[in-house]
C-alpha positions as CSV (number, residue, x, y, z in Angstrom):
1,M,-0.2,0.2,0.1
2,V,1.8,2.9,-0.8
3,K,-0.5,6.6,-0.1
4,V,-0.2,8.7,-3.1
5,L,-1.3,12.6,-2.7
6,Y,-1.9,15.1,-4.7
7,F,-1.3,19.1,-4.5
8,A,-2.3,22.5,-6.6
9,R,-4.4,21.7,-10.0
10,L,-4.6,17.8,-10.0
11,R,-5.6,18.1,-6.2
12,E,-9.0,20.0,-7.9
13,A,-8.9,18.3,-11.0
14,F,-9.1,14.8,-9.2
15,G,-11.7,15.6,-6.5
16,R,-9.1,14.5,-4.2
17,S,-6.0,15.6,-1.7
18,E,-4.7,11.9,-1.0
19,E,-5.5,8.4,-1.1
20,Q,-4.2,5.1,-0.1
21,V,-3.3,3.1,-2.9
22,Q,-3.8,-0.9,-3.5
23,L,-0.2,-1.3,-6.2
24,P,-1.2,-4.2,-8.1
25,Q,1.2,-6.2,-9.1
26,P,3.4,-4.5,-12.6
27,V,3.8,-0.8,-10.7
28,T,6.3,-1.7,-9.6
29,D,7.8,2.3,-10.5
30,V,6.7,5.6,-10.5
31,A,6.2,5.9,-14.2
32,S,4.0,2.8,-14.2
33,L,2.2,4.1,-11.4
34,T,1.3,7.3,-13.1
35,Q,0.4,5.0,-16.2
36,W,-2.0,2.7,-14.1
37,L,-3.3,6.3,-12.4
38,R,-4.3,7.3,-15.8
39,G,-5.9,4.0,-16.9
40,R,-8.8,5.8,-14.9
41,G,-9.7,7.8,-17.7
42,G,-11.4,11.2,-18.0
43,V,-9.6,14.1,-16.0
44,W,-7.1,11.3,-14.9
45,E,-6.0,10.2,-18.0
46,S,-6.3,14.1,-19.3
47,E,-4.5,15.5,-16.0
48,L,-1.6,13.0,-16.3
49,A,-1.1,12.9,-20.4
50,P,2.5,12.2,-21.0
51,G,4.0,15.7,-22.3
52,K,1.6,17.3,-19.6
53,T,4.6,18.7,-16.9
54,V,4.3,17.2,-14.0
55,R,6.3,16.8,-11.2
56,V,6.2,13.5,-8.7
57,A,8.0,13.2,-5.2
58,V,8.8,9.6,-3.8
59,N,9.2,10.0,0.5
60,Q,9.9,13.7,0.1
61,A,12.3,13.1,-2.7
62,M,12.3,14.4,-5.7
63,A,11.8,11.1,-8.4
64,D,11.4,10.6,-12.2
65,G,10.1,7.4,-13.5
66,G,12.6,5.0,-12.9
67,S,11.8,5.6,-9.7
68,A,11.0,2.3,-7.8
69,L,8.0,2.1,-5.3
70,H,7.4,0.1,-2.2
71,D,4.9,-0.5,-0.1
72,G,4.1,2.1,2.6
73,D,5.9,5.1,0.2
74,E,4.5,8.5,-0.2
75,V,3.6,9.9,-3.9
76,A,3.1,13.0,-4.3
77,F,2.2,14.7,-8.1
78,F,2.0,18.1,-8.6
79,P,2.0,20.5,-10.9
80,P,6.1,22.7,-11.5
81,V,5.9,25.6,-9.2
82,T,6.7,29.1,-10.6
83,G,8.3,31.6,-7.9
84,G,9.2,35.9,-9.0
């Protein structure tokens, strides 16, 4: 089980700020988790579409698609932040 957090526009689009997810067998890294979430269709597919800029952190450290996931991890999805 992993805890998945959603921030900013993703929280608004998905209608939730977090959820507990039991990962299916083929989901072992950030890329496969993203693809699995995208498979929910609708807003999930559009917000997590390839080419749409979304940052990911695993256990509060920036991650990429190849970052491995383990039971008990916390995965956060958020849009890039700009500042001035």
